[in-house]
N, CA, C and O atoms as a CHARMM CRD file, in Angstrom:
* protein
*
  240
    1    1 VAL  N     82.20500  73.33100  72.25300 PROA 1      0.00000
    2    1 VAL  CA    81.31300  72.62600  72.97500 PROA 1      0.00000
    3    1 VAL  C     81.27200  73.35500  74.47900 PROA 1      0.00000
    4    1 VAL  O     80.24000  73.79600  74.98500 PROA 1      0.00000
    5    2 LEU  N     82.45600  73.39300  75.02700 PROA 2      0.00000
    6    2 LEU  CA    82.51300  73.94500  76.44400 PROA 2      0.00000
    7    2 LEU  C     82.05800  75.50000  76.63600 PROA 2      0.00000
    8    2 LEU  O     81.53400  75.95900  77.65000 PROA 2      0.00000
    9    3 ALA  N     82.34900  76.15600  75.53000 PROA 3      0.00000
   10    3 ALA  CA    81.84900  77.63900  75.50000 PROA 3      0.00000
   11    3 ALA  C     80.38300  77.62100  75.51800 PROA 3      0.00000
   12    3 ALA  O     79.81100  78.37800  76.30400 PROA 3      0.00000
   13    4 LYS  N     79.70100  76.85000  74.74900 PROA 4      0.00000
   14    4 LYS  CA    78.31100  76.81900  74.68000 PROA 4      0.00000
   15    4 LYS  C     77.79400  76.46000  76.05600 PROA 4      0.00000
   16    4 LYS  O     76.98600  77.13700  76.69100 PROA 4      0.00000
   17    5 LYS  N     78.32300  75.36700  76.43600 PROA 5      0.00000
   18    5 LYS  CA    77.90300  74.84900  77.84300 PROA 5      0.00000
   19    5 LYS  C     77.93000  75.75200  79.00300 PROA 5      0.00000
   20    5 LYS  O     77.11000  75.69600  79.91900 PROA 5      0.00000
   21    6 PHE  N     78.97100  76.64200  78.92300 PROA 6      0.00000
   22    6 PHE  CA    79.04600  77.64600  80.06800 PROA 6      0.00000
   23    6 PHE  C     78.73400  78.98400  79.62700 PROA 6      0.00000
   24    6 PHE  O     79.03500  79.93200  80.35200 PROA 6      0.00000
   25    7 GLY  N     78.11700  79.17900  78.42300 PROA 7      0.00000
   26    7 GLY  CA    77.69200  80.53700  77.96700 PROA 7      0.00000
   27    7 GLY  C     78.85400  81.39000  77.76000 PROA 7      0.00000
   28    7 GLY  O     78.70800  82.58900  78.00100 PROA 7      0.00000
   29    8 ALA  N     79.97300  80.97300  77.35700 PROA 8      0.00000
   30    8 ALA  CA    81.12000  81.82000  77.09000 PROA 8      0.00000
   31    8 ALA  C     81.31700  82.16700  75.82200 PROA 8      0.00000
   32    8 ALA  O     80.76500  81.53200  74.92400 PROA 8      0.00000
   33    9 ALA  N     82.16500  83.26700  75.55400 PROA 9      0.00000
   34    9 ALA  CA    82.56900  83.75200  74.25200 PROA 9      0.00000
   35    9 ALA  C     83.94200  83.26400  73.86400 PROA 9      0.00000
   36    9 ALA  O     84.80600  83.23400  74.74100 PROA 9      0.00000
   37   10 LEU  N     84.22700  82.88000  72.63700 PROA 10     0.00000
   38   10 LEU  CA    85.43000  82.50600  72.22600 PROA 10     0.00000
   39   10 LEU  C     85.98500  83.59700  71.43600 PROA 10     0.00000
   40   10 LEU  O     85.29100  84.00300  70.50300 PROA 10     0.00000
   41   11 VAL  N     87.19800  84.18100  71.66400 PROA 11     0.00000
   42   11 VAL  CA    87.86400  85.24400  70.94500 PROA 11     0.00000
   43   11 VAL  C     89.13000  84.71200  70.44500 PROA 11     0.00000
   44   11 VAL  O     89.85600  84.08000  71.21300 PROA 11     0.00000
   45   12 SER  N     89.45600  84.90900  69.24300 PROA 12     0.00000
   46   12 SER  CA    90.68100  84.62700  68.73900 PROA 12     0.00000
   47   12 SER  C     91.41300  85.77300  68.10800 PROA 12     0.00000
   48   12 SER  O     90.86100  86.38300  67.19200 PROA 12     0.00000
   49   13 LEU  N     92.56000  86.10300  68.50200 PROA 13     0.00000
   50   13 LEU  CA    93.29700  87.29400  68.01200 PROA 13     0.00000
   51   13 LEU  C     94.34700  86.82900  67.05100 PROA 13     0.00000
   52   13 LEU  O     94.90600  85.74300  67.20300 PROA 13     0.00000
   53   14 GLU  N     94.62600  87.66200  66.04200 PROA 14     0.00000
   54   14 GLU  CA    95.73200  87.52500  65.16900 PROA 14     0.00000
   55   14 GLU  C     96.71100  88.60000  65.06700 PROA 14     0.00000
   56   14 GLU  O     96.37200  89.69600  64.62200 PROA 14     0.00000
   57   15 HSD  N     97.92100  88.35700  65.45500 PROA 15     0.00000
   58   15 HSD  CA    98.88300  89.45800  65.68300 PROA 15     0.00000
   59   15 HSD  C     99.10100  90.15600  64.24200 PROA 15     0.00000
   60   15 HSD  O     99.12200  89.57000  63.15900 PROA 15     0.00000
   61   16 ARG  N     99.24800  91.43800  64.45500 PROA 16     0.00000
   62   16 ARG  CA    99.52100  92.12500  63.04600 PROA 16     0.00000
   63   16 ARG  C    100.85500  91.57500  62.56400 PROA 16     0.00000
   64   16 ARG  O    101.75600  91.13000  63.27400 PROA 16     0.00000
   65   17 TYR  N    100.82800  91.68400  61.15100 PROA 17     0.00000
   66   17 TYR  CA   101.99300  91.00100  60.37600 PROA 17     0.00000
   67   17 TYR  C    101.87700  89.53800  60.11400 PROA 17     0.00000
   68   17 TYR  O    102.67700  88.99700  59.35000 PROA 17     0.00000
   69   18 TYR  N    100.91800  88.85800  60.70700 PROA 18     0.00000
   70   18 TYR  CA   100.69700  87.56300  60.50800 PROA 18     0.00000
   71   18 TYR  C     99.34500  87.25300  59.77300 PROA 18     0.00000
   72   18 TYR  O     98.36400  87.94700  60.04000 PROA 18     0.00000
   73   19 GLY  N     99.26200  86.30200  58.91600 PROA 19     0.00000
   74   19 GLY  CA    97.94400  86.01700  58.25900 PROA 19     0.00000
   75   19 GLY  C     97.54200  87.17700  57.42600 PROA 19     0.00000
   76   19 GLY  O     98.34000  87.77300  56.70100 PROA 19     0.00000
   77   20 LYS  N     96.26700  87.49100  57.54500 PROA 20     0.00000
   78   20 LYS  CA    95.80000  88.59600  56.79300 PROA 20     0.00000
   79   20 LYS  C     95.73400  90.10300  57.66200 PROA 20     0.00000
   80   20 LYS  O     95.05000  91.06900  57.32400 PROA 20     0.00000
   81   21 SER  N     96.53200  90.03400  58.73000 PROA 21     0.00000
   82   21 SER  CA    96.46000  91.26700  59.56100 PROA 21     0.00000
   83   21 SER  C     97.65900  92.25600  59.32100 PROA 21     0.00000
   84   21 SER  O     97.88200  93.16500  60.12100 PROA 21     0.00000
   85   22 SER  N     98.33800  92.07800  58.32300 PROA 22     0.00000
   86   22 SER  CA    99.38300  93.07600  58.00200 PROA 22     0.00000
   87   22 SER  C     98.89000  94.52600  57.81200 PROA 22     0.00000
   88   22 SER  O     98.06200  94.75600  56.93000 PROA 22     0.00000
   89   23 PRO  N     99.35100  95.48900  58.58000 PROA 23     0.00000
   90   23 PRO  CA    98.97400  96.83000  58.48800 PROA 23     0.00000
   91   23 PRO  C     99.65100  97.60600  57.34200 PROA 23     0.00000
   92   23 PRO  O     99.34400  98.77600  57.11400 PROA 23     0.00000
   93   24 PHE  N    100.52600  96.97500  56.66200 PROA 24     0.00000
   94   24 PHE  CA   101.21400  97.65300  55.44800 PROA 24     0.00000
   95   24 PHE  C    101.27200  96.64500  54.24200 PROA 24     0.00000
   96   24 PHE  O    101.14300  95.42700  54.36800 PROA 24     0.00000
   97   25 ASN  N    101.47600  97.28400  53.10200 PROA 25     0.00000
   98   25 ASN  CA   101.46600  96.29600  51.89100 PROA 25     0.00000
   99   25 ASN  C    102.74700  95.78900  51.58900 PROA 25     0.00000
  100   25 ASN  O    102.88500  94.99300  50.66000 PROA 25     0.00000
  101   26 SER  N    103.90000  96.24400  52.42100 PROA 26     0.00000
  102   26 SER  CA   105.21800  95.73500  52.15200 PROA 26     0.00000
  103   26 SER  C    105.94800  95.54900  53.52900 PROA 26     0.00000
  104   26 SER  O    105.66100  96.31100  54.45200 PROA 26     0.00000
  105   27 LEU  N    106.79200  94.65700  53.67800 PROA 27     0.00000
  106   27 LEU  CA   107.52800  94.42500  55.03300 PROA 27     0.00000
  107   27 LEU  C    108.86400  95.09800  55.01700 PROA 27     0.00000
  108   27 LEU  O    109.82300  94.54000  55.54900 PROA 27     0.00000
  109   28 GLU  N    108.98100  96.23700  54.45100 PROA 28     0.00000
  110   28 GLU  CA   110.14500  96.94500  54.40100 PROA 28     0.00000
  111   28 GLU  C    110.55000  97.32300  55.98400 PROA 28     0.00000
  112   28 GLU  O    109.69700  97.32900  56.87200 PROA 28     0.00000
  113   29 THR  N    111.87000  97.61700  56.20600 PROA 29     0.00000
  114   29 THR  CA   112.39300  97.86600  57.61400 PROA 29     0.00000
  115   29 THR  C    111.38700  98.81800  58.25600 PROA 29     0.00000
  116   29 THR  O    110.78500  98.49000  59.27800 PROA 29     0.00000
  117   30 GLU  N    111.21000  99.96000  57.67500 PROA 30     0.00000
  118   30 GLU  CA   110.41000 101.01000  58.21000 PROA 30     0.00000
  119   30 GLU  C    109.08900 100.54200  58.80900 PROA 30     0.00000
  120   30 GLU  O    108.68600 100.96200  59.89400 PROA 30     0.00000
  121   31 ASN  N    108.41800  99.63900  58.04700 PROA 31     0.00000
  122   31 ASN  CA   107.26100  99.08900  58.48900 PROA 31     0.00000
  123   31 ASN  C    107.16700  98.09300  59.52000 PROA 31     0.00000
  124   31 ASN  O    106.09500  97.81100  60.05500 PROA 31     0.00000
  125   32 LEU  N    108.37200  97.50000  59.84200 PROA 32     0.00000
  126   32 LEU  CA   108.50100  96.56100  60.83700 PROA 32     0.00000
  127   32 LEU  C    108.64000  97.02800  62.14300 PROA 32     0.00000
  128   32 LEU  O    108.83800  96.15900  62.99200 PROA 32     0.00000
  129   33 LYS  N    108.57900  98.32500  62.55400 PROA 33     0.00000
  130   33 LYS  CA   108.92400  98.81200  63.82000 PROA 33     0.00000
  131   33 LYS  C    107.68700  98.62700  64.72400 PROA 33     0.00000
  132   33 LYS  O    107.72200  99.05800  65.87700 PROA 33     0.00000
  133   34 TYR  N    106.67100  98.04300  64.27400 PROA 34     0.00000
  134   34 TYR  CA   105.59200  97.75700  65.23900 PROA 34     0.00000
  135   34 TYR  C    105.53200  96.20800  65.38900 PROA 34     0.00000
  136   34 TYR  O    104.53100  95.69800  65.89200 PROA 34     0.00000
  137   35 LEU  N    106.52700  95.48300  64.98700 PROA 35     0.00000
  138   35 LEU  CA   106.58400  94.01000  64.95600 PROA 35     0.00000
  139   35 LEU  C    107.40500  93.66100  66.21900 PROA 35     0.00000
  140   35 LEU  O    108.57500  93.29600  66.10500 PROA 35     0.00000
  141   36 SER  N    106.84800  93.76100  67.32700 PROA 36     0.00000
  142   36 SER  CA   107.74600  93.38000  68.55900 PROA 36     0.00000
  143   36 SER  C    106.78900  92.90500  69.67200 PROA 36     0.00000
  144   36 SER  O    105.58500  93.15200  69.60100 PROA 36     0.00000
  145   37 SER  N    107.29600  92.26700  70.63400 PROA 37     0.00000
  146   37 SER  CA   106.52900  91.61100  71.70900 PROA 37     0.00000
  147   37 SER  C    105.92500  92.75500  72.51700 PROA 37     0.00000
  148   37 SER  O    104.81500  92.58200  73.02100 PROA 37     0.00000
  149   38 LYS  N    106.56900  93.91100  72.68000 PROA 38     0.00000
  150   38 LYS  CA   106.00600  95.10000  73.36300 PROA 38     0.00000
  151   38 LYS  C    104.70800  95.51700  72.60900 PROA 38     0.00000
  152   38 LYS  O    103.65200  95.71900  73.20900 PROA 38     0.00000
  153   39 GLN  N    104.84000  95.62800  71.32500 PROA 39     0.00000
  154   39 GLN  CA   103.61300  96.12600  70.60500 PROA 39     0.00000
  155   39 GLN  C    102.51700  95.02300  70.71300 PROA 39     0.00000
  156   39 GLN  O    101.34100  95.33500  70.90100 PROA 39     0.00000
  157   40 ALA  N    102.91700  93.73900  70.59300 PROA 40     0.00000
  158   40 ALA  CA   101.82400  92.71800  70.66100 PROA 40     0.00000
  159   40 ALA  C    101.17400  92.77000  71.96200 PROA 40     0.00000
  160   40 ALA  O     99.96800  92.52400  71.93400 PROA 40     0.00000
  161   41 LEU  N    101.70600  93.04400  73.13700 PROA 41     0.00000
  162   41 LEU  CA   101.14500  93.17200  74.37400 PROA 41     0.00000
  163   41 LEU  C    100.19600  94.28700  74.33500 PROA 41     0.00000
  164   41 LEU  O     99.04100  94.16200  74.74100 PROA 41     0.00000
  165   42 SER  N    100.72100  95.50300  73.79400 PROA 42     0.00000
  166   42 SER  CA    99.81400  96.56300  73.86300 PROA 42     0.00000
  167   42 SER  C     98.58500  96.38500  73.02900 PROA 42     0.00000
  168   42 SER  O     97.47900  96.73900  73.43700 PROA 42     0.00000
  169   43 ASP  N     98.78300  95.83000  71.84500 PROA 43     0.00000
  170   43 ASP  CA    97.61000  95.40400  71.03700 PROA 43     0.00000
  171   43 ASP  C     96.64400  94.59400  71.85900 PROA 43     0.00000
  172   43 ASP  O     95.44000  94.85000  71.84700 PROA 43     0.00000
  173   44 LEU  N     97.16400  93.61400  72.57500 PROA 44     0.00000
  174   44 LEU  CA    96.17900  92.77800  73.34000 PROA 44     0.00000
  175   44 LEU  C     95.53000  93.60700  74.40800 PROA 44     0.00000
  176   44 LEU  O     94.31800  93.46900  74.57200 PROA 44     0.00000
  177   45 ALA  N     96.19900  94.44900  75.14900 PROA 45     0.00000
  178   45 ALA  CA    95.59200  95.27000  76.13400 PROA 45     0.00000
  179   45 ALA  C     94.55800  96.22000  75.46900 PROA 45     0.00000
  180   45 ALA  O     93.47000  96.41000  76.01300 PROA 45     0.00000
  181   46 ALA  N     94.84200  96.73300  74.46400 PROA 46     0.00000
  182   46 ALA  CA    93.92000  97.64800  73.79700 PROA 46     0.00000
  183   46 ALA  C     92.71900  96.82000  73.38500 PROA 46     0.00000
  184   46 ALA  O     91.60700  97.28800  73.63300 PROA 46     0.00000
  185   47 PHE  N     92.81600  95.63000  72.77900 PROA 47     0.00000
  186   47 PHE  CA    91.72200  94.89500  72.45500 PROA 47     0.00000
  187   47 PHE  C     90.77300  94.35400  73.65000 PROA 47     0.00000
  188   47 PHE  O     89.55800  94.19000  73.53700 PROA 47     0.00000
  189   48 ARG  N     91.50100  94.11600  74.76200 PROA 48     0.00000
  190   48 ARG  CA    90.86600  93.68000  75.95800 PROA 48     0.00000
  191   48 ARG  C     89.89000  94.72600  76.40000 PROA 48     0.00000
  192   48 ARG  O     88.71100  94.43900  76.60200 PROA 48     0.00000
  193   49 GLN  N     90.38300  95.98300  76.55800 PROA 49     0.00000
  194   49 GLN  CA    89.62900  97.13900  76.96100 PROA 49     0.00000
  195   49 GLN  C     88.49000  97.47100  75.95100 PROA 49     0.00000
  196   49 GLN  O     87.38900  97.81500  76.38000 PROA 49     0.00000
  197   50 TYR  N     88.72500  97.37800  74.68200 PROA 50     0.00000
  198   50 TYR  CA    87.64000  97.54000  73.74800 PROA 50     0.00000
  199   50 TYR  C     86.55400  96.52000  73.93300 PROA 50     0.00000
  200   50 TYR  O     85.36700  96.82700  74.04300 PROA 50     0.00000
  201   51 TYR  N     87.03500  95.24100  73.96200 PROA 51     0.00000
  202   51 TYR  CA    86.03800  94.25600  74.04900 PROA 51     0.00000
  203   51 TYR  C     85.14900  94.27200  75.40900 PROA 51     0.00000
  204   51 TYR  O     83.94400  94.01700  75.41600 PROA 51     0.00000
  205   52 GLN  N     85.87200  94.59000  76.49600 PROA 52     0.00000
  206   52 GLN  CA    85.11900  94.78700  77.81800 PROA 52     0.00000
  207   52 GLN  C     84.14200  95.94900  77.67800 PROA 52     0.00000
  208   52 GLN  O     82.98700  95.79000  78.07300 PROA 52     0.00000
  209   53 VAL  N     84.49500  97.01600  77.18500 PROA 53     0.00000
  210   53 VAL  CA    83.70500  98.25700  77.13200 PROA 53     0.00000
  211   53 VAL  C     82.57100  97.94500  76.14800 PROA 53     0.00000
  212   53 VAL  O     81.44000  98.32300  76.45400 PROA 53     0.00000
  213   54 SER  N     82.75900  97.32400  75.05300 PROA 54     0.00000
  214   54 SER  CA    81.73000  97.20800  74.00000 PROA 54     0.00000
  215   54 SER  C     80.70700  96.17200  74.27600 PROA 54     0.00000
  216   54 SER  O     79.54200  96.27500  73.88900 PROA 54     0.00000
  217   55 TYR  N     81.21200  95.08300  75.01500 PROA 55     0.00000
  218   55 TYR  CA    80.14300  94.13600  75.27800 PROA 55     0.00000
  219   55 TYR  C     79.76000  94.04900  76.85700 PROA 55     0.00000
  220   55 TYR  O     79.21900  93.05800  77.34900 PROA 55     0.00000
  221   56 SER  N     80.07700  95.10200  77.51200 PROA 56     0.00000
  222   56 SER  CA    79.84000  95.21900  78.88500 PROA 56     0.00000
  223   56 SER  C     80.11500  93.95100  79.76100 PROA 56     0.00000
  224   56 SER  O     79.23800  93.48400  80.48700 PROA 56     0.00000
  225   57 VAL  N     81.28000  93.45100  79.67000 PROA 57     0.00000
  226   57 VAL  CA    81.78700  92.25900  80.32500 PROA 57     0.00000
  227   57 VAL  C     82.86100  92.43000  81.25600 PROA 57     0.00000
  228   57 VAL  O     83.66800  93.33400  81.04000 PROA 57     0.00000
  229   58 PHE  N     82.99600  91.63800  82.33500 PROA 58     0.00000
  230   58 PHE  CA    84.10100  91.62500  83.09700 PROA 58     0.00000
  231   58 PHE  C     85.08100  90.56100  82.79500 PROA 58     0.00000
  232   58 PHE  O     84.78700  89.36600  82.82700 PROA 58     0.00000
  233   59 LEU  N     86.32400  91.04900  82.48400 PROA 59     0.00000
  234   59 LEU  CA    87.35200  89.87500  82.08300 PROA 59     0.00000
  235   59 LEU  C     88.33900  89.75800  83.15200 PROA 59     0.00000
  236   59 LEU  O     88.82900  90.77100  83.65100 PROA 59     0.00000
  237   60 LEU  N     88.64700  88.63500  83.51800 PROA 60     0.00000
  238   60 LEU  CA    89.60600  88.28600  84.46200 PROA 60     0.00000
  239   60 LEU  C     91.09400  88.69500  84.03600 PROA 60     0.00000
  240   60 LEU  O     92.04100  88.44400  84.78200 PROA 60     0.00000
């Protein structure tokens, strides 16, 4: 309701390894090296940049 009122976009991200966003078929130790807070922040920064460029928007 508020997004529509203010003409805003709602974006929901799902961290890799949760839900349907697993980048690997198995959770072996070698595949878990990207499961970290540092990687999560890096993913978020990459998505933010992609979204900003793709939709020509300024994000705070």
